[in-house]
LOSE-305424 format. One record per atom (N, C-alpha, C): residue in three letters; residue number from 1; x, y, z; atom name. Coordinates in Angstrom, 2 decimals. Each point is the difference from the previous one (the first is absolute). Layout:
N
R  type  seq       px       py       pz  atom
R   Ala  NUM        X        Y        Z    CA
...
***
This chain:
105
R  type  seq       px       py       pz  atom
R   Met    1    12.09   -45.91   -50.96     N
R   Met    1     1.39    -0.24    -0.16    CA
R   Met    1     0.73     0.53     1.22     C
R   Ala    2     0.70    -0.88     0.64     N
R   Ala    2     0.72     0.34     1.22    CA
R   Ala    2     1.36     0.57    -0.38     C
R   Tyr    3     0.38     0.99     0.68     N
R   Tyr    3     1.28     0.63    -0.26    CA
R   Tyr    3     1.01    -0.61     0.94     C
R   Asn    4     1.00    -0.54    -0.49     N
R   Asn    4     1.03    -0.64     0.81    CA
R   Asn    4     1.30     0.74    -0.25     C
R   Asn    5     0.46     0.67     1.05     N
R   Asn    5     1.23     0.79    -0.14    CA
R   Asn    5     1.08    -0.68     0.81     C
R   Ser    6     1.14    -0.21    -0.59     N
R   Ser    6     1.10    -0.65     0.69    CA
R   Ser    6     0.95     1.02     0.62     C
R   Asn    7    -0.37     1.26    -0.01     N
R   Asn    7     0.82     1.05     0.59    CA
R   Asn    7     0.01    -0.16     1.51     C
R   Pro    8     1.17    -0.08     0.64     N
R   Pro    8     0.05    -0.21     1.45    CA
R   Pro    8    -0.57     1.17     0.78     C
R   Ala    9     0.14     1.23    -0.49     N
R   Ala    9    -0.55     1.17     0.71    CA
R   Ala    9    -1.53    -0.06     0.00     C
R   Tyr   10    -0.54    -0.43    -1.13     N
R   Tyr   10    -1.46    -0.13    -0.09    CA
R   Tyr   10    -0.48    -1.06     0.97     C
R   Ser   11     0.68    -1.10     0.05     N
R   Ser   11    -0.39    -1.08     0.89    CA
R   Ser   11     0.10     0.45     1.46     C
R   Ala   12     1.04     0.75     0.32     N
R   Ala   12     0.15     0.49     1.38    CA
R   Ala   12    -1.10     0.99     0.34     C
R   Ala   13    -0.33     0.90    -0.93     N
R   Ala   13    -1.05     0.99     0.24    CA
R   Ala   13    -1.34    -0.68     0.20     C
R   Met   14    -0.29    -1.00    -0.81     N
R   Met   14    -1.27    -0.71     0.13    CA
R   Met   14    -0.04    -0.79     1.30     C
R   Gly   15     1.11    -0.50     0.43     N
R   Gly   15     0.06    -0.74     1.26    CA
R   Gly   15    -0.17     0.92     1.20     C
R   Asn   16     0.40     1.23    -0.14     N
R   Asn   16    -0.11     0.97     1.09    CA
R   Asn   16    -1.29     0.81    -0.05     C
R   Ala   17    -0.84    -0.22    -0.98     N
R   Ala   17    -1.21     0.78    -0.17    CA
R   Ala   17    -0.90    -0.07     1.24     C
R   Ala   18    -0.14    -1.17     0.57     N
R   Ala   18    -0.85    -0.15     1.19    CA
R   Ala   18     0.62     0.76     1.17     C
R   Gly   19     1.29    -0.08     0.14     N
R   Gly   19     0.67     0.73     1.08    CA
R   Gly   19    -0.14     1.51    -0.18     C
R   Met   20     0.13     0.46    -1.23     N
R   Met   20    -0.15     1.44    -0.26    CA
R   Met   20    -1.44     0.45     0.26     C
R   Ala   21    -0.98    -0.84    -0.29     N
R   Ala   21    -1.39     0.33     0.27    CA
R   Ala   21    -0.23     0.13     1.50     C
R   Val   22     0.61    -0.88     0.78     N
R   Val   22    -0.11     0.06     1.45    CA
R   Val   22     0.64     1.28     0.53     C
R   Ile   23     1.17     0.33    -0.54     N
R   Ile   23     0.68     1.23     0.42    CA
R   Ile   23    -0.83     1.22    -0.36     C
R   Ala   24    -0.58     0.00    -1.20     N
R   Ala   24    -0.85     1.13    -0.42    CA
R   Ala   24    -1.21     0.13     0.91     C
R   Ala   25    -0.62    -1.13     0.35     N
R   Ala   25    -1.16     0.04     0.89    CA
R   Ala   25     0.41     0.51     1.38     C
R   Gly   26     1.17    -0.42     0.45     N
R   Gly   26     0.50     0.49     1.29    CA
R   Gly   26     0.26     1.49    -0.04     C
R   Ala   27     0.54     0.48    -1.11     N
R   Ala   27     0.26     1.44    -0.13    CA
R   Ala   27    -1.29     0.79     0.01     C
R   Val   28    -1.02    -0.52    -0.67     N
R   Val   28    -1.31     0.68     0.01    CA
R   Val   28    -0.58    -0.01     1.40     C
R   Gly   29     0.13    -1.14     0.68     N
R   Gly   29    -0.49    -0.09     1.38    CA
R   Gly   29     0.74     0.96     0.91     C
R   Leu   30     1.31     0.10    -0.16     N
R   Leu   30     0.79     0.93     0.80    CA
R   Leu   30    -0.41     1.45    -0.28     C
R   Ala   31    -0.20     0.32    -1.26     N
R   Ala   31    -0.43     1.36    -0.35    CA
R   Ala   31    -1.36     0.30     0.62     C
R   Asn   32    -0.91    -0.96    -0.04     N
R   Asn   32    -1.31     0.19     0.62    CA
R   Asn   32     0.12     0.18     1.51     C
R   Ala   33     0.86    -0.79     0.61     N
R   Ala   33     0.19     0.10     1.45    CA
R   Ala   33     0.60     1.35     0.38     C
R   Ile   34     0.95     0.48    -0.78     N
R   Ile   34     0.59     1.32     0.26    CA
R   Ile   34    -1.06     1.08    -0.15     C
R   Gly   35    -0.81    -0.11    -1.06     N
R   Gly   35    -1.09     0.97    -0.20    CA
R   Gly   35    -1.00    -0.03     1.15     C
R   Asp   36    -0.35    -1.19     0.46     N
R   Asp   36    -0.93    -0.13     1.13    CA
R   Asp   36     0.61     0.58     1.27     C
R   Gly   37     1.30    -0.24     0.19     N
R   Gly   37     0.69     0.55     1.18    CA
R   Gly   37     0.01     1.52    -0.03     C
R   Leu   38     0.29     0.57    -1.16     N
R   Leu   38     0.00     1.46    -0.12    CA
R   Leu   38    -1.39     0.58     0.24     C
R   Ala   39    -1.02    -0.68    -0.53     N
R   Ala   39    -1.38     0.47     0.21    CA
R   Ala   39    -0.38    -0.09     1.48     C
R   Ala   40     0.42    -1.08     0.66     N
R   Ala   40    -0.30    -0.14     1.44    CA
R   Ala   40     0.72     1.07     0.80     C
R   Ala   41     1.24     0.31    -0.37     N
R   Ala   41     0.74     1.06     0.72    CA
R   Ala   41    -0.66     1.35    -0.21     C
R   Ala   42    -0.45     0.27    -1.22     N
R   Ala   42    -0.68     1.27    -0.27    CA
R   Ala   42    -1.30     0.08     0.79     C
R   Glu   43    -0.73    -1.10     0.08     N
R   Glu   43    -1.25    -0.02     0.76    CA
R   Glu   43     0.28     0.23     1.49     C
R   Ala   44     1.06    -0.61     0.50     N
R   Ala   44     0.36     0.17     1.42    CA
R   Ala   44     0.37     1.45     0.28     C
R   Arg   45     0.76     0.63    -0.92     N
R   Arg   45     0.35     1.42     0.19    CA
R   Arg   45    -1.25     0.88    -0.03     C
R   Tyr   46    -0.92    -0.29    -0.94     N
R   Tyr   46    -1.24     0.76    -0.08    CA
R   Tyr   46    -0.81    -0.16     1.29     C
R   Gln   47    -0.11    -1.23     0.48     N
R   Gln   47    -0.78    -0.26     1.21    CA
R   Gln   47     0.61     0.69     1.21     C
R   Ala   48     1.33     0.01     0.07     N
R   Ala   48     0.68     0.68     1.11    CA
R   Ala   48    -0.26     1.51    -0.06     C
R   Arg   49     0.08     0.58    -1.19     N
R   Arg   49    -0.29     1.44    -0.15    CA
R   Arg   49    -1.45     0.30     0.35     C
R   Tyr   50    -0.91    -0.87    -0.44     N
R   Tyr   50    -1.42     0.18     0.29    CA
R   Tyr   50    -0.25    -0.07     1.50     C
R   Asp   51     0.58    -1.01     0.66     N
R   Asp   51    -0.18    -0.14     1.44    CA
R   Asp   51     0.56     1.20     0.75     C
R   Asp   52     1.16     0.48    -0.43     N
R   Asp   52     0.62     1.17     0.63    CA
R   Asp   52    -0.89     1.23    -0.16     C
R   Ala   53    -0.51     0.20    -1.21     N
R   Ala   53    -0.88     1.15    -0.24    CA
R   Ala   53    -1.28    -0.11     0.82     C
R   Leu   54    -0.54    -1.20     0.11     N
R   Leu   54    -1.21    -0.20     0.79    CA
R   Leu   54     0.26     0.27     1.48     C
R   Asp   55     1.13    -0.48     0.51     N
R   Asp   55     0.35     0.26     1.41    CA
R   Asp   55     0.15     1.49     0.26     C
R   Arg   56     0.66     0.71    -0.95     N
R   Arg   56     0.17     1.45     0.18    CA
R   Arg   56    -1.36     0.72    -0.05     C
R   Ala   57    -0.90    -0.46    -0.87     N
R   Ala   57    -1.32     0.63    -0.10    CA
R   Ala   57    -0.80    -0.23     1.28     C
R   Val   58     0.06    -1.19     0.55     N
R   Val   58    -0.73    -0.30     1.23    CA
R   Val   58     0.57     0.82     1.15     C
R   Ser   59     1.32     0.11     0.06     N
R   Ser   59     0.64     0.79     1.05    CA
R   Ser   59    -0.39     1.47    -0.13     C
R   His   60     0.00     0.50    -1.23     N
R   His   60    -0.37     1.40    -0.23    CA
R   His   60    -1.46     0.24     0.40     C
R   Ala   61    -0.87    -0.94    -0.33     N
R   Ala   61    -1.42     0.13     0.35    CA
R   Ala   61    -0.16     0.02     1.52     C
R   Ala   62     0.75    -0.81     0.71     N
R   Ala   62    -0.07    -0.01     1.46    CA
R   Ala   62     0.47     1.33     0.57     C
R   Glu   63     1.06     0.55    -0.58     N
R   Glu   63     0.48     1.31     0.45    CA
R   Glu   63    -1.04     1.09    -0.26     C
R   Met   64    -0.63    -0.06    -1.16     N
R   Met   64    -1.03     0.99    -0.34    CA
R   Met   64    -1.20    -0.12     0.93     C
R   Glu   65    -0.36    -1.23     0.35     N
R   Glu   65    -1.12    -0.21     0.92    CA
R   Glu   65     0.32     0.59     1.37     C
R   Ala   66     1.23    -0.26     0.48     N
R   Ala   66     0.40     0.55     1.30    CA
R   Ala   66     0.00     1.53    -0.04     C
R   Met   67     0.47     0.57    -1.11     N
R   Met   67     0.02     1.45    -0.13    CA
R   Met   67    -1.43     0.57    -0.04     C
R   Ala   68    -0.89    -0.69    -0.70     N
R   Ala   68    -1.39     0.45    -0.08    CA
R   Ala   68    -0.67    -0.06     1.37     C
R   Arg   69     0.26    -1.07     0.75     N
R   Arg   69    -0.58    -0.12     1.35    CA
R   Arg   69     0.51     1.12     0.91     C
R   Glu   70     1.30     0.28    -0.07     N
R   Glu   70     0.57     1.08     0.82    CA
R   Glu   70    -0.57     1.35    -0.42     C
R   Ser   71    -0.19     0.19    -1.30     N
R   Ser   71    -0.59     1.25    -0.49    CA
R   Ser   71    -1.42     0.18     0.53     C
R   Met   72    -0.77    -1.08     0.00     N
R   Met   72    -1.37     0.08     0.50    CA
R   Met   72    -0.01     0.30     1.50     C
R   Arg   73     0.94    -0.58     0.76     N
R   Arg   73     0.09     0.27     1.43    CA
R   Arg   73     0.34     1.47     0.24     C
R   Leu   74     0.98     0.51    -0.74     N
R   Leu   74     0.37     1.41     0.14    CA
R   Leu   74    -1.14     0.92    -0.43     C
R   Phe   75    -0.72    -0.38    -1.05     N
R   Phe   75    -1.14     0.80    -0.46    CA
R   Phe   75    -1.09     0.06     1.07     C
R   Ala   76    -0.25    -1.12     0.67     N
R   Ala   76    -1.00    -0.01     1.06    CA
R   Ala   76     0.43     0.91     1.16     C
R   Glu   77     1.31    -0.02     0.32     N
R   Glu   77     0.50     0.90     1.05    CA
R   Glu   77    -0.19     1.46    -0.41     C
R   Leu   78     0.29     0.31    -1.25     N
R   Leu   78    -0.15     1.38    -0.47    CA
R   Leu   78    -1.46     0.44     0.01     C
R   Glu   79    -0.89    -0.90    -0.37     N
R   Glu   79    -1.43     0.34     0.05    CA
R   Glu   79    -0.44     0.30     1.43     C
R   Ala   80     0.48    -0.81     0.96     N
R   Ala   80    -0.35     0.22     1.41    CA
R   Ala   80     0.56     1.34     0.47     C
R   Glu   81     1.25     0.30    -0.36     N
R   Glu   81     0.62     1.27     0.37    CA
R   Glu   81    -0.76     1.17    -0.62     C
R   Asn   82    -0.39    -0.15    -1.24     N
R   Asn   82    -0.77     1.04    -0.69    CA
R   Asn   82    -1.33     0.25     0.72     C
R   Lys   83    -0.65    -1.07     0.42     N
R   Lys   83    -1.27     0.13     0.72    CA
R   Lys   83     0.20     0.76     1.31     C
R   Arg   84     1.08    -0.33     0.75     N
R   Arg   84     0.28     0.71     1.26    CA
R   Arg   84     0.31     1.48    -0.26     C
R   Leu   85     0.77     0.28    -1.05     N
R   Leu   85     0.33     1.39    -0.31    CA
R   Leu   85    -1.24     0.80    -0.40     C
R   Arg   86    -0.88    -0.60    -0.76     N
R   Arg   86    -1.25     0.69    -0.38    CA
R   Arg   86    -0.85     0.30     1.23     C
R   Ala   87    -0.05    -0.96     0.93     N
R   Ala   87    -0.77     0.23     1.23    CA
R   Ala   87     0.62     1.14     0.81     C
R   Ala   88     1.33     0.02     0.11     N
R   Ala   88     0.67     1.06     0.74    CA
R   Ala   88    -0.23     1.36    -0.67     C
R   Cys   89     0.09     0.03    -1.32     N
R   Cys   89    -0.24     1.27    -0.73    CA
R   Cys   89    -1.46     0.47     0.19     C
R   Gln   90    -0.91    -0.94    -0.01     N
R   Gln   90    -1.41     0.34     0.20    CA
R   Gln   90    -0.21     0.61     1.40     C
R   Gln   91     0.61    -0.63     1.02     N
R   Gln   91    -0.12     0.55     1.36    CA
R   Gln   91     0.61     1.39     0.09     C
R   Arg   92     1.13     0.20    -0.59     N
R   Arg   92     0.65     1.33     0.04    CA
R   Arg   92    -0.86     1.04    -0.71     C
R   Gln   93    -0.57    -0.40    -1.14     N
R   Gln   93    -0.85     0.94    -0.71    CA
R   Gln   93    -1.22     0.37     0.84     C
R   Glu   94    -0.54    -0.97     0.73     N
R   Glu   94    -1.14     0.29     0.87    CA
R   Glu   94     0.41     0.98     1.10     C
R   Val   95     1.21    -0.17     0.56     N
R   Val   95     0.49     0.92     1.03    CA
R   Val   95     0.19     1.40    -0.60     C
R   Ile   96     0.57     0.06    -1.21     N
R   Ile   96     0.20     1.30    -0.66    CA
R   Ile   96    -1.34     0.68    -0.25     C
R   Asp   97    -0.95    -0.77    -0.51     N
R   Asp   97    -1.33     0.58    -0.25    CA
R   Asp   97    -0.65     0.50     1.30     C
R   Leu   98     0.15    -0.76     1.08     N
R   Leu   98    -0.55     0.39     1.29    CA
R   Leu   98     0.65     1.28     0.52     C
R   Leu   99     1.33     0.10    -0.13     N
R   Leu   99     0.72     1.20     0.44    CA
R   Leu   99    -0.39     1.22    -0.84     C
R   Lys  100    -0.21    -0.20    -1.29     N
R   Lys  100    -0.43     1.10    -0.86    CA
R   Lys  100    -1.38     0.49     0.39     C
R   Ala  101    -0.87    -0.95     0.32     N
R   Ala  101    -1.37     0.36     0.39    CA
R   Ala  101     0.01     0.78     1.31     C
R   Lys  102     0.85    -0.40     0.95     N
R   Lys  102     0.09     0.70     1.28    CA
R   Lys  102     0.60     1.40    -0.21     C
R   Ala  103     0.94     0.12    -0.91     N
R   Ala  103     0.65     1.29    -0.24    CA
R   Ala  103    -0.98     1.00    -0.63     C
R   Arg  104    -0.95    -0.46    -0.76     N
R   Arg  104    -0.98     0.88    -0.65    CA
R   Arg  104    -1.07     0.42     0.99     C
R   Ala  105    -0.22    -0.81     1.00     N
R   Ala  105    -1.10     0.30     0.92    CA
R   Ala  105     0.34     0.98     1.06     C
***
């Protein structure tokens, strides 16, 4: 049994049903597009922060490497100086021992 309503508002609503469906689909599409845009912006911000942190880490590692190389160079200089000082102390001790031996004789 078909329902036939002669109400003009009902007839207008039924005539606009397709248009309202199109508008609803467009609203859903717009909401999805806004959500996708927000997600893309969040991803871009995350990627920018990640890239910045990575650049800072690489820069810090390069600074640490340069500092380590300079430390090793200074350490080698100190070892050489230590070796020279030990040799000088050894020679002086030999002179002291020789002078002591002559003084006893």
